[in-house]
Each structure stands twice: as C-alpha cells, then as structure tokens.
C-alpha positions in Angstrom: 9.1 26.3 -20.0 7.3 27.9 -17.1 9.4 28.3 -14.0 8.3 27.3 -10.5 5.5 24.9 -11.6 7.1 21.7 -10.5 6.7 20.6 -6.8 9.7 20.2 -4.6 10.7 16.7 -3.6 11.8 16.4 0.0 12.9 13.3 2.0 10.0 11.6 3.7 9.7 8.4 5.8 6.8 6.1 4.9 5.7 3.7 7.7 3.7 0.6 6.9 1.1 0.1 9.7 0.5 -3.5 8.9 4.1 -4.7 9.1 5.9 -1.9 10.9 8.4 -1.5 8.0 9.7 2.0 7.3 11.5 3.4 4.3 13.0 6.7 3.4 12.3 8.2 0.0 11.6 11.5 -1.7 8.0 12.8 -2.0 6.0 15.9 -2.6 3.7 15.0 0.3 4.5 16.3 3.8 3.3 15.6 7.4 3.3 17.4 10.7 4.4 14.1 12.4 8.2 13.5 12.4 10.5 10.6 13.1 14.2 10.3 13.8 15.8 8.2 11.1 18.8 5.9 11.3 21.2 8.6 10.1 20.2 10.8 13.1 18.2 13.3 11.0 14.5 14.0 11.6 12.1 13.6 8.7 8.3 13.8 8.3 6.6 10.5 8.5 3.6 9.3 6.5 1.6 6.3 7.9 0.2 4.0 5.2 -2.1 1.1 5.6 -0.3 -1.3 3.2 3.0 -1.2 1.2 5.1 -3.7 -0.7 6.3 -5.1 2.7 2.8 -6.3 3.6 0.8 -6.6 0.4 0.1 -10.2 -0.5 1.2 -9.8 -4.2 4.7 -8.8 -3.1 5.0 -11.1 -0.1 3.8 -14.2 -2.0 1.3 -15.0 0.7 -1.8 -14.8 -1.5 -5.0 -16.7 -0.6 -5.9 -19.5 -2.9 -9.5 -19.2 -3.9 -11.6 -22.3 -4.2 -12.8 -21.8 -7.8 -14.7 -25.1 -8.0 -16.7 -24.2 -4.9 -17.4 -20.7 -6.3 -18.7 -22.1 -9.5 -21.0 -24.6 -7.7 -22.3 -21.8 -5.5 -23.1 -19.7 -8.5 -24.8 -22.6 -10.3 -27.0 -23.4 -7.2 -27.9 -19.8 -6.7 -28.9 -19.1 -10.3 -30.3 -22.6 -11.2 -33.4 -22.2 -13.2 -32.7 -18.7 -14.5 -32.5 -18.4 -18.3 -33.7 -22.0 -18.9 
C-alpha cells in the first residue's frame, strides 16, 4: 500500500447553528475558529446549519403534509389536460 495517502483525523467540535448543540468528534476538516471544550482543551470549531440535534427526521418534529389538499390542488390545476 502507498504510504502517506490517508488524511489525518484530528479532534474537531461541530456546532449546530439551529439548536446551539455542540459535539466533539474526529474529522479531516479543519477551521481557523477555535472553541474551548469542556475538558479545558481548545479545538477547531465548524459551524453547521443543521445536525441530528435539529433535523426534523431525528427530532420527530416532522410536518404532516395535507395529501388530500395537494391532490385536489393538482386536479384543479390540470383539469382538462389529457382528456
């Protein structure tokens, strides 16, 4: 195998801008911004728009779509086409 082709994984803090949640993990991505973590060490921080803390699929706060209303809207819009 070739040597030195794999990226290095370093500890990075990801911060969810929607919920404010932060979590420490390893990643190949870096950042110039830093944050002091709970253990007293300073880590690079990556701001993300959405994560599992704020995504509707993971939080269970999904919107229920009105499928009957959508079907009626479709039928009224395209009534007469293809007849």
